[in-house]
Residue frames relative to the residue before (quaternion, step in Angstrom):
aa qw qx qy qz dx dy dz
M 1.0000 0.0000 0.0000 0.0000 0.00 0.00 0.00
N 0.6470 0.5184 -0.3277 0.4530 3.60 0.95 -0.85
R 0.6399 0.5218 -0.3303 0.4572 3.58 1.02 -0.79
L 0.6319 0.5296 -0.3283 0.4608 3.59 0.99 -0.80
L 0.6610 0.4956 -0.3053 0.4735 3.59 0.94 -0.85
A 0.6410 0.5229 -0.3238 0.4591 3.58 0.99 -0.82
C 0.6555 0.5042 -0.3050 0.4724 3.59 0.96 -0.86
A 0.6476 0.5138 -0.3158 0.4657 3.58 0.97 -0.85
A 0.6526 0.5114 -0.3098 0.4655 3.58 0.97 -0.86
A 0.6459 0.5158 -0.3147 0.4666 3.59 0.97 -0.86
A 0.6500 0.5155 -0.3168 0.4598 3.59 0.95 -0.85
L 0.6478 0.5134 -0.3155 0.4661 3.58 0.99 -0.80
L 0.6473 0.5168 -0.3178 0.4614 3.58 0.97 -0.84
L 0.6617 0.5018 -0.3095 0.4632 3.57 0.92 -0.89
S 0.6871 0.4698 -0.3024 0.4644 3.58 0.87 -0.86
A 0.6218 0.5381 -0.3476 0.4505 3.61 1.06 -0.65
C 0.6659 0.5038 -0.2967 0.4634 3.59 1.06 -0.72
A 0.6630 0.5232 -0.3051 0.4399 3.54 1.05 -0.76
S 0.1416 -0.7664 0.6222 0.0734 3.56 -0.90 0.97
T 0.4019 -0.6565 0.5631 0.3005 3.52 -1.20 0.46
E 0.6307 -0.5126 0.3975 0.4260 3.54 -1.21 0.30
K 0.6222 0.5423 -0.3411 0.4499 3.59 1.03 -0.72
E 0.6403 0.5168 -0.3312 0.4618 3.61 0.94 -0.81
L 0.6482 0.5017 -0.3171 0.4771 3.58 0.99 -0.81
A 0.6532 0.5093 -0.3088 0.4675 3.59 0.95 -0.90
D 0.6374 0.5315 -0.3251 0.4534 3.60 1.00 -0.80
K 0.6755 0.4552 -0.2777 0.5092 3.62 1.20 -0.54
G 0.5535 -0.6298 0.3793 0.3912 3.58 1.31 0.03
I 0.4951 0.6445 -0.4333 0.3896 3.58 1.26 0.27
K 0.1696 -0.8046 0.5667 0.0530 3.56 -0.67 1.17
P 0.5844 -0.5544 0.4335 0.4040 3.59 -1.16 0.45
L 0.5527 -0.6061 0.4578 0.3428 3.55 -1.16 0.64
D 0.4169 -0.6971 0.5184 0.2673 3.57 -1.05 0.72
A 0.7386 -0.4566 0.2805 0.4091 3.53 -1.32 0.38
A 0.6645 0.5065 -0.3175 0.4484 3.62 0.87 -0.88
K 0.6579 0.5052 -0.3068 0.4666 3.60 0.95 -0.87
V 0.6506 0.5139 -0.3221 0.4571 3.61 0.94 -0.87
R 0.6520 0.5117 -0.3192 0.4596 3.60 0.91 -0.88
T 0.6707 0.5006 -0.2912 0.4633 3.58 0.89 -0.97
L 0.6648 0.5280 -0.2915 0.4408 3.56 0.94 -0.94
L 0.7915 0.3757 -0.1690 0.4514 3.58 0.81 -1.03
S 0.6342 0.5885 -0.3472 0.3616 3.58 0.92 -0.86
G 0.8404 0.1070 -0.1338 0.5142 3.53 -0.71 1.18
N 0.6739 0.4770 -0.2802 0.4897 3.59 1.28 0.20
T 0.4170 -0.7004 0.5348 0.2225 3.53 -1.36 0.31
A 0.2346 -0.7407 0.6162 0.1292 3.54 -0.97 0.97
T 0.0257 -0.7738 0.6329 0.0024 3.59 -0.85 0.99
G 0.2705 0.7879 -0.5104 0.2135 3.54 -0.71 1.03
T 0.4733 -0.6368 0.5397 0.2814 3.46 -1.36 -0.49
T 0.4043 -0.6912 0.5405 0.2581 3.56 -1.00 0.83
A 0.6917 -0.4616 0.3480 0.4329 3.57 -1.28 0.19
S 0.6837 0.4767 -0.2848 0.4735 3.59 1.13 -0.59
G 0.6089 -0.6063 0.3282 0.3925 3.58 1.31 0.01
S 0.4914 0.6497 -0.4424 0.3751 3.60 1.24 0.10
G 0.3583 -0.7272 0.5466 0.2100 3.56 -0.93 0.93
F 0.0106 -0.8025 0.5965 -0.0004 3.58 -1.15 0.57
M 0.1325 -0.7103 0.6818 0.1143 3.49 -1.48 0.32
I 0.0236 0.8044 -0.5908 0.0573 3.57 -0.76 1.03
Y 0.1723 -0.7683 0.6104 0.0859 3.55 -0.82 1.06
N 0.1707 -0.7816 0.5971 0.0584 3.57 -0.82 1.10
A 0.2397 -0.8016 0.5343 0.1205 3.57 -0.15 1.29
P 0.6032 -0.5894 0.3992 0.3597 3.61 -1.10 0.64
D 0.6597 0.5215 -0.3114 0.4425 3.62 1.15 -0.51
G 0.6187 -0.5804 0.3394 0.4064 3.62 1.26 0.13
T 0.5639 0.5472 -0.4189 0.4550 3.59 1.22 0.14
T 0.1367 -0.7871 0.5974 0.0699 3.55 -1.21 0.50
R 0.0911 -0.7713 0.6284 0.0436 3.54 -1.15 0.68
G 0.0117 -0.8349 0.5492 -0.0340 3.55 -0.87 0.95
K 0.1456 -0.7543 0.6347 0.0838 3.50 -1.35 0.41
S 0.0713 0.7618 -0.6399 0.0717 3.55 -1.02 0.90
G 0.8047 -0.0482 -0.0182 0.5915 3.58 -0.41 1.22
N 0.7797 -0.2708 0.2311 0.5151 3.58 -0.78 -1.06
S 0.5984 0.5750 -0.3410 0.4417 3.56 1.32 0.05
S 0.0123 -0.7734 0.6333 0.0267 3.54 -1.16 0.63
D 0.0364 -0.7952 0.6053 0.0001 3.57 -1.21 0.48
T 0.2437 -0.7281 0.6196 0.1629 3.53 -1.36 0.27
G 0.1312 0.7986 -0.5814 0.0834 3.55 -1.21 0.35
K 0.5336 -0.5777 0.5011 0.3611 3.52 -1.26 -0.61
W 0.1087 -0.7711 0.6214 0.0866 3.54 -1.22 0.53
D 0.0472 0.7749 -0.6300 0.0207 3.55 -1.24 0.52
V 0.3298 -0.7081 0.5854 0.2170 3.54 -1.34 0.09
T 0.3885 -0.7240 0.5229 0.2269 3.58 -0.85 0.98
A 0.6897 -0.4803 0.3447 0.4180 3.58 -1.27 0.32
D 0.7216 0.4168 -0.2545 0.4907 3.61 1.07 -0.66
G 0.6631 -0.5814 0.2792 0.3799 3.59 1.25 0.40
Q 0.4773 0.6606 -0.4651 0.3456 3.61 1.17 0.16
H 0.3380 -0.7130 0.5811 0.1992 3.54 -1.05 0.88
C 0.0947 -0.8146 0.5721 0.0093 3.58 -0.74 1.09
N 0.1201 -0.7548 0.6419 0.0611 3.53 -1.18 0.78
H 0.0662 -0.7494 0.6571 0.0477 3.53 -1.15 0.73
W 0.1194 -0.8353 0.5363 0.0167 3.55 0.08 1.37
T 0.5854 -0.5701 0.4438 0.3678 3.56 -1.22 0.50
S 0.8329 0.0660 -0.0235 0.5490 3.62 0.83 -0.91
W 0.5910 0.5708 -0.3865 0.4191 3.63 0.98 -0.68
R 0.8365 0.1481 -0.1516 0.5053 3.53 -1.16 0.70
G 0.6344 -0.5791 0.3126 0.4057 3.52 1.11 0.78
G 0.5961 -0.5916 0.3588 0.4073 3.58 1.20 0.40
E 0.4916 0.6642 -0.4288 0.3651 3.61 1.25 0.20
R 0.4504 -0.6334 0.5501 0.3055 3.57 -1.17 0.61
R 0.0061 0.7967 -0.6024 0.0493 3.57 -0.75 1.08
C 0.1820 -0.7969 0.5721 0.0666 3.54 -1.02 0.84
A 0.1039 -0.7948 0.5969 0.0354 3.55 -1.16 0.64
R 0.3880 -0.6796 0.5744 0.2401 3.51 -1.19 0.69
L 0.2265 -0.8030 0.5436 0.0915 3.60 -0.87 0.99
Y 0.0826 -0.7661 0.6370 0.0210 3.52 -1.16 0.84
E 0.2713 -0.7284 0.6022 0.1821 3.56 -1.07 0.75
A 0.1987 0.7769 -0.5665 0.1897 3.58 -0.59 1.18
D 0.8609 0.0512 -0.0551 0.5032 3.56 -1.01 0.86
G 0.7156 -0.4889 0.2562 0.4280 3.59 0.95 0.88
E 0.7182 0.3410 -0.2439 0.5554 3.58 1.21 0.37
I 0.4386 -0.6445 0.5479 0.3035 3.53 -1.37 0.11
R 0.1382 -0.7572 0.6334 0.0796 3.57 -0.91 0.93
Y 0.1179 -0.8182 0.5603 0.0514 3.56 -0.92 0.83
F 0.1868 -0.7811 0.5949 0.0325 3.49 -1.13 0.92
D 0.1670 -0.7777 0.6045 0.0424 3.55 -0.79 1.14
G 0.8363 -0.0389 -0.0097 0.5469 3.57 -0.50 1.18
G 0.7071 -0.4589 0.2519 0.4754 3.57 1.12 0.67
N 0.6502 0.5052 -0.3121 0.4739 3.58 1.27 -0.20
Y 0.5339 -0.6094 0.4770 0.3406 3.56 -1.04 0.82
A 0.1060 -0.8265 0.5525 0.0192 3.58 -0.74 1.08
G 0.7680 -0.3133 0.1928 0.5243 3.61 1.16 -0.30
R 0.3290 -0.7152 0.5851 0.1946 3.49 -1.42 -0.18
F 0.0322 0.7981 -0.6017 0.0052 3.57 -1.19 0.49
K 0.2887 -0.6859 0.6326 0.2146 3.48 -1.45 0.19
I 0.4129 -0.7013 0.5293 0.2399 3.54 -1.21 0.52
E 0.1138 -0.7414 0.6582 0.0641 3.52 -1.05 0.91
Q 0.5120 -0.6735 0.4483 0.2888 3.56 -0.89 0.97
G 0.8414 0.1640 -0.1392 0.4958 3.55 -1.01 0.88
N 0.5824 -0.5531 0.4673 0.3695 3.53 -1.23 -0.68
P 0.0361 -0.8704 0.4904 0.0243 3.62 0.67 1.11
Y 0.7051 0.4429 -0.2687 0.4842 3.63 1.15 -0.45
K 0.4055 -0.7442 0.4480 0.2846 3.59 1.32 0.16
L 0.1800 0.8043 -0.5396 0.1720 3.56 0.90 0.95
């Protein structure tokens, strides 16, 4: 019973933290534009949590390569930013090797990202590559 209550509490906390794009728009928060996304990510490390609760660290090198770690898993790939400001990753194995893009919003001191309109997670930016990814 205690485990069930703990799981329910965790689910409520996660859902309370997650905003929809509409909720952000209603607060006047707009998605980041392409120039801001490039400046924010290039040469820096994103550390955060996916919507499912998995922690990650991703370094976005200025040359368009990316390296990431999540739990005991790591991967490499490419990153870019679309003209409308979506951040895209094309991992070697993560996400089935598919190129996936997300719209980024800056809210409450963090970046929230949405993949196909669905909340996908949150992260903060750390300068450079402090984890030597």
